[in-house]
ROTIVEX-667969 format. One record per residue (C-alpha): residue in one letter; x, y, z. Coordinates in steps of 0.001 Angstrom, whole numbers. Each point is the difference from the previous one (the first is absolute). Layout:
BEGIN
<node><pami>a</pami><east>X</east><north>Y</north><up>Z</up></node>
...
***
This chain:
BEGIN
<node><pami>x</pami><east>-3309</east><north>8348</north><up>30334</up></node>
<node><pami>x</pami><east>3077</east><north>-1257</north><up>1040</up></node>
<node><pami>x</pami><east>1711</east><north>-2962</north><up>-2015</up></node>
<node><pami>x</pami><east>3199</east><north>-2602</north><up>1365</up></node>
<node><pami>x</pami><east>1198</east><north>-29</north><up>-4391</up></node>
<node><pami>x</pami><east>2934</east><north>-1553</north><up>898</up></node>
<node><pami>x</pami><east>-2006</east><north>-2698</north><up>-63</up></node>
<node><pami>x</pami><east>-2202</east><north>-4</north><up>-2630</up></node>
<node><pami>x</pami><east>438</east><north>-3055</north><up>-2280</up></node>
<node><pami>x</pami><east>613</east><north>138</north><up>-3218</up></node>
<node><pami>x</pami><east>-2344</east><north>-967</north><up>-2895</up></node>
<node><pami>x</pami><east>2834</east><north>-1782</north><up>-1708</up></node>
<node><pami>x</pami><east>2755</east><north>-1470</north><up>1554</up></node>
<node><pami>x</pami><east>-2328</east><north>-110</north><up>3072</up></node>
<node><pami>x</pami><east>3047</east><north>1063</north><up>2524</up></node>
<node><pami>x</pami><east>-914</east><north>2364</north><up>3132</up></node>
<node><pami>x</pami><east>2952</east><north>2566</north><up>-161</up></node>
<node><pami>x</pami><east>-1554</east><north>3133</north><up>-1297</up></node>
<node><pami>x</pami><east>500</east><north>3562</north><up>268</up></node>
<node><pami>x</pami><east>-1637</east><north>2958</north><up>-489</up></node>
<node><pami>x</pami><east>405</east><north>2321</north><up>-3076</up></node>
<node><pami>x</pami><east>-2621</east><north>2558</north><up>402</up></node>
<node><pami>x</pami><east>-3787</east><north>563</north><up>87</up></node>
<node><pami>x</pami><east>-2504</east><north>-864</north><up>-2859</up></node>
<node><pami>x</pami><east>-1190</east><north>2609</north><up>-2679</up></node>
<node><pami>x</pami><east>-3607</east><north>-316</north><up>-724</up></node>
<node><pami>x</pami><east>-3134</east><north>1811</north><up>-540</up></node>
<node><pami>x</pami><east>-2665</east><north>-3072</north><up>770</up></node>
<node><pami>x</pami><east>-460</east><north>-490</north><up>4038</up></node>
<node><pami>x</pami><east>-229</east><north>-3604</north><up>-357</up></node>
<node><pami>x</pami><east>4153</east><north>863</north><up>-563</up></node>
<node><pami>x</pami><east>71</east><north>2165</north><up>3173</up></node>
<node><pami>x</pami><east>1972</east><north>-2137</north><up>2355</up></node>
<node><pami>x</pami><east>2886</east><north>-1425</north><up>-2405</up></node>
<node><pami>x</pami><east>3435</east><north>293</north><up>72</up></node>
<node><pami>x</pami><east>2908</east><north>-929</north><up>-2122</up></node>
<node><pami>x</pami><east>1889</east><north>-2257</north><up>1065</up></node>
<node><pami>x</pami><east>3096</east><north>-1980</north><up>-1673</up></node>
<node><pami>x</pami><east>1493</east><north>-3313</north><up>977</up></node>
<node><pami>x</pami><east>3440</east><north>-675</north><up>697</up></node>
<node><pami>x</pami><east>190</east><north>-3207</north><up>-1456</up></node>
<node><pami>x</pami><east>-1140</east><north>-147</north><up>-3382</up></node>
<node><pami>x</pami><east>-400</east><north>3787</north><up>73</up></node>
<node><pami>x</pami><east>-3731</east><north>-423</north><up>-1368</up></node>
<node><pami>x</pami><east>-1982</east><north>3691</north><up>1031</up></node>
<node><pami>x</pami><east>-3647</east><north>-449</north><up>797</up></node>
<node><pami>x</pami><east>-2440</east><north>1880</north><up>2239</up></node>
<node><pami>x</pami><east>-1085</east><north>-896</north><up>3503</up></node>
<node><pami>x</pami><east>-2017</east><north>-101</north><up>1359</up></node>
<node><pami>x</pami><east>-2312</east><north>-972</north><up>-2867</up></node>
<node><pami>x</pami><east>-3438</east><north>1626</north><up>-860</up></node>
<node><pami>x</pami><east>-3272</east><north>-1613</north><up>1684</up></node>
<node><pami>x</pami><east>-655</east><north>-2999</north><up>-2720</up></node>
<node><pami>x</pami><east>-3706</east><north>617</north><up>-228</up></node>
<node><pami>x</pami><east>752</east><north>3484</north><up>-572</up></node>
<node><pami>x</pami><east>2917</east><north>-717</north><up>-2790</up></node>
<node><pami>x</pami><east>-2358</east><north>-2688</north><up>-1484</up></node>
<node><pami>x</pami><east>-2588</east><north>3197</north><up>-725</up></node>
<node><pami>x</pami><east>2628</east><north>1830</north><up>-1071</up></node>
<node><pami>x</pami><east>1473</east><north>-2168</north><up>-2558</up></node>
<node><pami>x</pami><east>-3859</east><north>-611</north><up>-1494</up></node>
<node><pami>x</pami><east>-16</east><north>3180</north><up>-792</up></node>
<node><pami>x</pami><east>3822</east><north>346</north><up>-930</up></node>
<node><pami>x</pami><east>-362</east><north>2692</north><up>-3248</up></node>
<node><pami>x</pami><east>-1904</east><north>2732</north><up>1706</up></node>
<node><pami>x</pami><east>1747</east><north>-807</north><up>3237</up></node>
<node><pami>x</pami><east>3690</east><north>313</north><up>-660</up></node>
<node><pami>x</pami><east>-536</east><north>1585</north><up>-3434</up></node>
<node><pami>x</pami><east>-3047</east><north>2035</north><up>151</up></node>
<node><pami>x</pami><east>-1284</east><north>-2047</north><up>-2795</up></node>
<node><pami>x</pami><east>1446</east><north>-1856</north><up>-3130</up></node>
<node><pami>x</pami><east>909</east><north>2957</north><up>-2580</up></node>
<node><pami>x</pami><east>-1051</east><north>-285</north><up>-3121</up></node>
<node><pami>x</pami><east>2302</east><north>3027</north><up>-1157</up></node>
<node><pami>x</pami><east>1449</east><north>-778</north><up>-3128</up></node>
<node><pami>x</pami><east>3315</east><north>689</north><up>1184</up></node>
<node><pami>x</pami><east>-332</east><north>-2395</north><up>3037</up></node>
<node><pami>x</pami><east>-1525</east><north>-2742</north><up>-2202</up></node>
<node><pami>x</pami><east>2659</east><north>-208</north><up>-2094</up></node>
<node><pami>x</pami><east>2748</east><north>204</north><up>2246</up></node>
<node><pami>x</pami><east>-1574</east><north>-3066</north><up>2368</up></node>
<node><pami>x</pami><east>-608</east><north>-1736</north><up>-3528</up></node>
<node><pami>x</pami><east>3688</east><north>513</north><up>-597</up></node>
<node><pami>x</pami><east>1184</east><north>-1163</north><up>3087</up></node>
<node><pami>x</pami><east>-1919</east><north>-2792</north><up>-145</up></node>
<node><pami>x</pami><east>1488</east><north>-967</north><up>-3630</up></node>
<node><pami>x</pami><east>3202</east><north>348</north><up>1644</up></node>
<node><pami>x</pami><east>-311</east><north>-2524</north><up>2300</up></node>
<node><pami>x</pami><east>-1478</east><north>-2237</north><up>-2347</up></node>
<node><pami>x</pami><east>2565</east><north>-382</north><up>-2181</up></node>
<node><pami>x</pami><east>2766</east><north>-505</north><up>3205</up></node>
<node><pami>x</pami><east>-2031</east><north>-2744</north><up>744</up></node>
<node><pami>x</pami><east>-726</east><north>-1351</north><up>-3319</up></node>
<node><pami>x</pami><east>4143</east><north>313</north><up>-431</up></node>
<node><pami>x</pami><east>607</east><north>-2351</north><up>2886</up></node>
<node><pami>x</pami><east>-2350</east><north>-2016</north><up>-931</up></node>
<node><pami>x</pami><east>1574</east><north>-457</north><up>-3522</up></node>
<node><pami>x</pami><east>3518</east><north>133</north><up>1722</up></node>
<node><pami>x</pami><east>-969</east><north>-3134</north><up>2124</up></node>
<node><pami>x</pami><east>-2310</east><north>-1899</north><up>-2679</up></node>
<node><pami>x</pami><east>-2886</east><north>-33</north><up>2126</up></node>
<node><pami>x</pami><east>-3549</east><north>-244</north><up>-1596</up></node>
<node><pami>x</pami><east>-2988</east><north>2247</north><up>927</up></node>
<node><pami>x</pami><east>-3701</east><north>-1501</north><up>-831</up></node>
<node><pami>x</pami><east>-1571</east><north>1230</north><up>3464</up></node>
<node><pami>x</pami><east>275</east><north>3264</north><up>1992</up></node>
<node><pami>x</pami><east>-1153</east><north>1037</north><up>3532</up></node>
<node><pami>x</pami><east>675</east><north>3953</north><up>578</up></node>
<node><pami>x</pami><east>-452</east><north>1005</north><up>3972</up></node>
<node><pami>x</pami><east>-1095</east><north>3513</north><up>-288</up></node>
<node><pami>x</pami><east>-524</east><north>1019</north><up>-3802</up></node>
<node><pami>x</pami><east>-1642</east><north>3549</north><up>677</up></node>
<node><pami>x</pami><east>-1139</east><north>1748</north><up>-3032</up></node>
<node><pami>x</pami><east>1552</east><north>-3425</north><up>-1814</up></node>
<node><pami>x</pami><east>2790</east><north>1741</north><up>-2102</up></node>
<node><pami>x</pami><east>2528</east><north>-3030</north><up>76</up></node>
<node><pami>x</pami><east>-3237</east><north>-2701</north><up>-819</up></node>
<node><pami>x</pami><east>-518</east><north>2251</north><up>-2700</up></node>
<node><pami>x</pami><east>3686</east><north>47</north><up>-1585</up></node>
<node><pami>x</pami><east>368</east><north>-3877</north><up>909</up></node>
<node><pami>x</pami><east>-2782</east><north>-1257</north><up>-1610</up></node>
<node><pami>x</pami><east>1152</east><north>2118</north><up>-3321</up></node>
<node><pami>x</pami><east>3030</east><north>-826</north><up>206</up></node>
<node><pami>x</pami><east>-245</east><north>-3938</north><up>284</up></node>
<node><pami>x</pami><east>-3541</east><north>-1320</north><up>-1297</up></node>
<node><pami>x</pami><east>754</east><north>-3285</north><up>805</up></node>
<node><pami>x</pami><east>-479</east><north>869</north><up>3560</up></node>
<node><pami>x</pami><east>-3394</east><north>-2418</north><up>1297</up></node>
<node><pami>x</pami><east>-1369</east><north>1385</north><up>2558</up></node>
<node><pami>x</pami><east>1424</east><north>3238</north><up>2194</up></node>
<node><pami>x</pami><east>-1432</east><north>224</north><up>3444</up></node>
<node><pami>x</pami><east>-567</east><north>3151</north><up>2283</up></node>
<node><pami>x</pami><east>-259</east><north>800</north><up>3645</up></node>
<node><pami>x</pami><east>-842</east><north>3446</north><up>526</up></node>
<node><pami>x</pami><east>-1576</east><north>1026</north><up>3811</up></node>
<node><pami>x</pami><east>-1286</east><north>3559</north><up>-1873</up></node>
<node><pami>x</pami><east>-3123</east><north>-997</north><up>-1510</up></node>
<node><pami>x</pami><east>62</east><north>3115</north><up>-2285</up></node>
<node><pami>x</pami><east>2520</east><north>-1317</north><up>-2222</up></node>
<node><pami>x</pami><east>-1839</east><north>-3395</north><up>-1056</up></node>
<node><pami>x</pami><east>-1907</east><north>1366</north><up>-3329</up></node>
<node><pami>x</pami><east>3131</east><north>1435</north><up>-1647</up></node>
<node><pami>x</pami><east>1728</east><north>-3306</north><up>1438</up></node>
<node><pami>x</pami><east>-2561</east><north>-2031</north><up>-1848</up></node>
<node><pami>x</pami><east>266</east><north>1490</north><up>-3254</up></node>
<node><pami>x</pami><east>3871</east><north>-655</north><up>-302</up></node>
<node><pami>x</pami><east>-1169</east><north>-3603</north><up>800</up></node>
<node><pami>x</pami><east>901</east><north>-537</north><up>3292</up></node>
<node><pami>x</pami><east>-1953</east><north>-2466</north><up>2009</up></node>
<node><pami>x</pami><east>-291</east><north>2551</north><up>3195</up></node>
<node><pami>x</pami><east>-330</east><north>-1452</north><up>3634</up></node>
<node><pami>x</pami><east>-537</east><north>2542</north><up>3392</up></node>
<node><pami>x</pami><east>2082</east><north>-2566</north><up>1999</up></node>
<node><pami>x</pami><east>2477</east><north>-2426</north><up>-852</up></node>
<node><pami>x</pami><east>-2206</east><north>-2831</north><up>1867</up></node>
<node><pami>x</pami><east>-2369</east><north>305</north><up>-2821</up></node>
<node><pami>x</pami><east>2077</east><north>-926</north><up>-2508</up></node>
<node><pami>x</pami><east>-1073</east><north>-3729</north><up>-1433</up></node>
<node><pami>x</pami><east>1910</east><north>-2200</north><up>1835</up></node>
<node><pami>x</pami><east>520</east><north>-2254</north><up>-3049</up></node>
<node><pami>x</pami><east>2750</east><north>3265</north><up>-1352</up></node>
<node><pami>x</pami><east>3311</east><north>-798</north><up>-56</up></node>
<node><pami>x</pami><east>2352</east><north>2966</north><up>-1544</up></node>
<node><pami>x</pami><east>3132</east><north>429</north><up>-1940</up></node>
<node><pami>x</pami><east>755</east><north>3429</north><up>1101</up></node>
<node><pami>x</pami><east>-1137</east><north>2134</north><up>3109</up></node>
<node><pami>x</pami><east>159</east><north>3820</north><up>-468</up></node>
<node><pami>x</pami><east>-131</east><north>2125</north><up>3573</up></node>
<node><pami>x</pami><east>1128</east><north>3151</north><up>-1065</up></node>
<node><pami>x</pami><east>-405</east><north>3231</north><up>2403</up></node>
<node><pami>x</pami><east>-1830</east><north>-2153</north><up>2578</up></node>
<node><pami>x</pami><east>2115</east><north>-1495</north><up>2045</up></node>
<node><pami>x</pami><east>988</east><north>3040</north><up>1852</up></node>
<node><pami>x</pami><east>-3611</east><north>32</north><up>1230</up></node>
<node><pami>x</pami><east>-101</east><north>-3178</north><up>1320</up></node>
<node><pami>x</pami><east>810</east><north>-650</north><up>3951</up></node>
<node><pami>x</pami><east>1409</east><north>-3304</north><up>-80</up></node>
<node><pami>x</pami><east>1872</east><north>-768</north><up>-2974</up></node>
<node><pami>x</pami><east>1491</east><north>-3412</north><up>42</up></node>
<node><pami>x</pami><east>-3753</east><north>-1361</north><up>745</up></node>
<node><pami>x</pami><east>-1424</east><north>2356</north><up>-2677</up></node>
<node><pami>x</pami><east>2894</east><north>-1515</north><up>-2732</up></node>
<node><pami>x</pami><east>-796</east><north>-3434</north><up>840</up></node>
<node><pami>x</pami><east>-3675</east><north>588</north><up>-142</up></node>
<node><pami>x</pami><east>-72</east><north>1783</north><up>-3350</up></node>
<node><pami>x</pami><east>2264</east><north>-2544</north><up>-1260</up></node>
<node><pami>x</pami><east>-1274</east><north>-3535</north><up>1091</up></node>
<node><pami>x</pami><east>-1539</east><north>-361</north><up>-3229</up></node>
<node><pami>x</pami><east>3331</east><north>976</north><up>-2095</up></node>
<node><pami>x</pami><east>1480</east><north>-2786</north><up>-1925</up></node>
<node><pami>x</pami><east>3496</east><north>-1421</north><up>677</up></node>
<node><pami>x</pami><east>2156</east><north>1516</north><up>-2137</up></node>
<node><pami>x</pami><east>-2312</east><north>3196</north><up>-359</up></node>
<node><pami>x</pami><east>793</east><north>3641</north><up>-63</up></node>
<node><pami>x</pami><east>-755</east><north>2288</north><up>2938</up></node>
<node><pami>x</pami><east>650</east><north>4036</north><up>-896</up></node>
<node><pami>x</pami><east>30</east><north>2555</north><up>2716</up></node>
<node><pami>x</pami><east>180</east><north>3428</north><up>-158</up></node>
<node><pami>x</pami><east>-174</east><north>2603</north><up>3199</up></node>
<node><pami>x</pami><east>1158</east><north>3152</north><up>500</up></node>
<node><pami>x</pami><east>3916</east><north>345</north><up>1567</up></node>
<node><pami>x</pami><east>-477</east><north>1346</north><up>3718</up></node>
<node><pami>x</pami><east>-1772</east><north>2715</north><up>-1139</up></node>
<node><pami>x</pami><east>-96</east><north>1450</north><up>3359</up></node>
<node><pami>x</pami><east>3123</east><north>1497</north><up>-980</up></node>
<node><pami>x</pami><east>-1069</east><north>2436</north><up>-2724</up></node>
<node><pami>x</pami><east>-4039</east><north>82</north><up>316</up></node>
<node><pami>x</pami><east>-1735</east><north>2727</north><up>1893</up></node>
<node><pami>x</pami><east>-2488</east><north>-2454</north><up>1326</up></node>
<node><pami>x</pami><east>76</east><north>-3905</north><up>1096</up></node>
<node><pami>x</pami><east>-2869</east><north>-474</north><up>-404</up></node>
<node><pami>x</pami><east>-1319</east><north>-2421</north><up>-1534</up></node>
<node><pami>x</pami><east>2826</east><north>-2317</north><up>535</up></node>
<node><pami>x</pami><east>698</east><north>-2670</north><up>2795</up></node>
<node><pami>x</pami><east>2977</east><north>-1658</north><up>-969</up></node>
<node><pami>x</pami><east>2789</east><north>1999</north><up>-1966</up></node>
<node><pami>x</pami><east>2558</east><north>-2590</north><up>-1469</up></node>
<node><pami>x</pami><east>3770</east><north>103</north><up>-1457</up></node>
<node><pami>x</pami><east>1889</east><north>-3000</north><up>-1471</up></node>
<node><pami>x</pami><east>1197</east><north>-1584</north><up>3138</up></node>
<node><pami>x</pami><east>-3477</east><north>-861</north><up>1443</up></node>
<node><pami>x</pami><east>-1755</east><north>-672</north><up>-3397</up></node>
<node><pami>x</pami><east>2878</east><north>-2358</north><up>-565</up></node>
<node><pami>x</pami><east>-959</east><north>-1806</north><up>3367</up></node>
<node><pami>x</pami><east>-3542</east><north>90</north><up>-296</up></node>
<node><pami>x</pami><east>230</east><north>-1999</north><up>-3647</up></node>
<node><pami>x</pami><east>2238</east><north>-2198</north><up>1703</up></node>
<node><pami>x</pami><east>-2340</east><north>-935</north><up>2784</up></node>
<node><pami>x</pami><east>-2625</east><north>-435</north><up>-1943</up></node>
<node><pami>x</pami><east>1753</east><north>-2753</north><up>-2810</up></node>
<node><pami>x</pami><east>1333</east><north>1950</north><up>-2612</up></node>
<node><pami>x</pami><east>2902</east><north>32</north><up>-2231</up></node>
<node><pami>x</pami><east>1682</east><north>1757</north><up>-3090</up></node>
<node><pami>x</pami><east>-529</east><north>2696</north><up>1878</up></node>
<node><pami>x</pami><east>781</east><north>3091</north><up>-1811</up></node>
<node><pami>x</pami><east>-641</east><north>3778</north><up>2227</up></node>
<node><pami>x</pami><east>727</east><north>3286</north><up>-1987</up></node>
<node><pami>x</pami><east>-382</east><north>3697</north><up>650</up></node>
<node><pami>x</pami><east>-2055</east><north>2323</north><up>-2905</up></node>
<node><pami>x</pami><east>-796</east><north>3435</north><up>-58</up></node>
<node><pami>x</pami><east>1272</east><north>3248</north><up>1347</up></node>
<node><pami>x</pami><east>2815</east><north>-1195</north><up>2565</up></node>
<node><pami>x</pami><east>-1381</east><north>1067</north><up>3562</up></node>
<node><pami>x</pami><east>3246</east><north>2667</north><up>659</up></node>
<node><pami>x</pami><east>-1368</east><north>1495</north><up>-3013</up></node>
<node><pami>x</pami><east>-3502</east><north>-34</north><up>1103</up></node>
<node><pami>x</pami><east>1042</east><north>1117</north><up>4082</up></node>
<node><pami>x</pami><east>1518</east><north>3336</north><up>-1599</up></node>
<node><pami>x</pami><east>-3512</east><north>756</north><up>-986</up></node>
<node><pami>x</pami><east>-619</east><north>1927</north><up>-3478</up></node>
<node><pami>x</pami><east>1097</east><north>3695</north><up>-553</up></node>
<node><pami>x</pami><east>-1858</east><north>2775</north><up>-791</up></node>
<node><pami>x</pami><east>1568</east><north>-281</north><up>-3737</up></node>
<node><pami>x</pami><east>-1149</east><north>-3495</north><up>-381</up></node>
<node><pami>x</pami><east>-3532</east><north>951</north><up>1237</up></node>
<node><pami>x</pami><east>-144</east><north>2302</north><up>-2483</up></node>
<node><pami>x</pami><east>1113</east><north>-2295</north><up>-2552</up></node>
<node><pami>x</pami><east>-2472</east><north>-2390</north><up>801</up></node>
<node><pami>x</pami><east>-2755</east><north>2187</north><up>110</up></node>
<node><pami>x</pami><east>898</east><north>990</north><up>-2757</up></node>
<node><pami>x</pami><east>175</east><north>-3985</north><up>-1675</up></node>
<node><pami>x</pami><east>-3482</east><north>-471</north><up>883</up></node>
<node><pami>x</pami><east>-1134</east><north>2995</north><up>-1035</up></node>
<node><pami>x</pami><east>1277</east><north>-671</north><up>-3665</up></node>
<node><pami>x</pami><east>-1101</east><north>-3961</north><up>348</up></node>
<node><pami>x</pami><east>-3826</east><north>1050</north><up>621</up></node>
<node><pami>x</pami><east>287</east><north>2203</north><up>-3022</up></node>
<node><pami>x</pami><east>1076</east><north>-2573</north><up>-1793</up></node>
<node><pami>x</pami><east>3915</east><north>861</north><up>-520</up></node>
<node><pami>x</pami><east>798</east><north>-3586</north><up>536</up></node>
<node><pami>x</pami><east>2770</east><north>-598</north><up>-2627</up></node>
<node><pami>x</pami><east>1876</east><north>2643</north><up>2098</up></node>
<node><pami>x</pami><east>732</east><north>-2755</north><up>2741</up></node>
<node><pami>x</pami><east>-602</east><north>-3317</north><up>-1714</up></node>
<node><pami>x</pami><east>3245</east><north>-1059</north><up>-1791</up></node>
<node><pami>x</pami><east>895</east><north>-3517</north><up>597</up></node>
<node><pami>x</pami><east>2591</east><north>-406</north><up>2123</up></node>
<node><pami>x</pami><east>2084</east><north>-3628</north><up>1130</up></node>
<node><pami>x</pami><east>-2308</east><north>-2102</north><up>2394</up></node>
<node><pami>x</pami><east>-3725</east><north>2071</north><up>-2110</up></node>
<node><pami>x</pami><east>135</east><north>-1984</north><up>-3211</up></node>
<node><pami>x</pami><east>-2699</east><north>-2034</north><up>941</up></node>
<node><pami>x</pami><east>-2124</east><north>2824</north><up>1117</up></node>
<node><pami>x</pami><east>-1814</east><north>862</north><up>-3197</up></node>
<node><pami>x</pami><east>-2144</east><north>2556</north><up>1117</up></node>
<node><pami>x</pami><east>1407</east><north>3540</north><up>493</up></node>
<node><pami>x</pami><east>-1897</east><north>1468</north><up>1947</up></node>
<node><pami>x</pami><east>1238</east><north>-2350</north><up>2633</up></node>
<node><pami>x</pami><east>3040</east><north>187</north><up>-957</up></node>
<node><pami>x</pami><east>178</east><north>3649</north><up>912</up></node>
<node><pami>x</pami><east>-1534</east><north>-540</north><up>3454</up></node>
<node><pami>x</pami><east>2249</east><north>-3060</north><up>1066</up></node>
<node><pami>x</pami><east>3120</east><north>1558</north><up>-1108</up></node>
<node><pami>x</pami><east>1063</east><north>2497</north><up>3396</up></node>
<node><pami>x</pami><east>-1004</east><north>-2985</north><up>2501</up></node>
<node><pami>x</pami><east>2623</east><north>-2403</north><up>-1757</up></node>
<node><pami>x</pami><east>-2104</east><north>-3113</north><up>1114</up></node>
<node><pami>x</pami><east>1329</east><north>-1799</north><up>-3318</up></node>
<node><pami>x</pami><east>3682</east><north>774</north><up>1317</up></node>
<node><pami>x</pami><east>1616</east><north>-2683</north><up>2328</up></node>
<node><pami>x</pami><east>2436</east><north>1612</north><up>2634</up></node>
<node><pami>x</pami><east>2349</east><north>-836</north><up>2033</up></node>
<node><pami>x</pami><east>-1041</east><north>2026</north><up>3237</up></node>
<node><pami>x</pami><east>-2932</east><north>-152</north><up>1622</up></node>
<node><pami>x</pami><east>-2870</east><north>1062</north><up>-2051</up></node>
<node><pami>x</pami><east>-3484</east><north>1030</north><up>-77</up></node>
<node><pami>x</pami><east>-1337</east><north>-3097</north><up>-831</up></node>
<node><pami>x</pami><east>1504</east><north>-3547</north><up>1081</up></node>
<node><pami>x</pami><east>-1017</east><north>-3026</north><up>-2342</up></node>
<node><pami>x</pami><east>421</east><north>-3433</north><up>1077</up></node>
<node><pami>x</pami><east>-525</east><north>-3422</north><up>-2165</up></node>
<node><pami>x</pami><east>403</east><north>-3427</north><up>1040</up></node>
<node><pami>x</pami><east>-816</east><north>-3507</north><up>-821</up></node>
<node><pami>x</pami><east>-1737</east><north>-2322</north><up>2509</up></node>
<node><pami>x</pami><east>1710</east><north>-2975</north><up>745</up></node>
***
């Protein structure tokens, strides 16, 4: 199907001044008509045209099965997601403490298996309520085990709740209208409250598939999005291996070392890889330190990297 990509409207700045980057790389047929388009004004990259809304909703209702073939319970995978969630949580805590914000109530959009919530509740026992909105119902039982009051949709959350912190980690890149999404998710965030967002940074530049992401952020469009939705004290930072390194791919030697590493970790040789380094002092579990090190999620980079973190305060 032919499309006028130049007239594609940017979902962040709303300008219709775009250019075609390439076709979208996918597996699920709901993305078959998509292309990657870049905005000449704010540099945002996005999928255009969007998948059918009903098809996308059904896809997201079974997100972990559709996008990842299910939620892995392998010990190394669990350790990785727990570790990276702890690193994110510590990032939010540092921002909270620096800005002298009090956080008693939390709303997390898309908590998934609940690792961030688990770490937050363990380290912040004064939190009086942790609310989660997760469209994939297969995760709900696990979330309740972590004391998360979970709902399938945002409009199901009791209207009398206000929040001091809203967490949106690896969710925004799946949305179709980020301005409306942020406004809706944070309408009950109190003035002076914290918004934390993490997204992949322009991961179309180094991944073999674009699916299931629709939005591809870098600092400039993220800054604009937060300003448009009423946020100040904005801190944006890159974390993880740089995109330059990721784009080079992994050498044969690197792949062998990775396989050997996983082989040894699976057999209990954790001490070989778990020594504490700067940035990982607050990760107490040796296995978690070992599996997170190669990804450098605890390191803030000067150049665009795997993850883009945004913390900001509602005006």
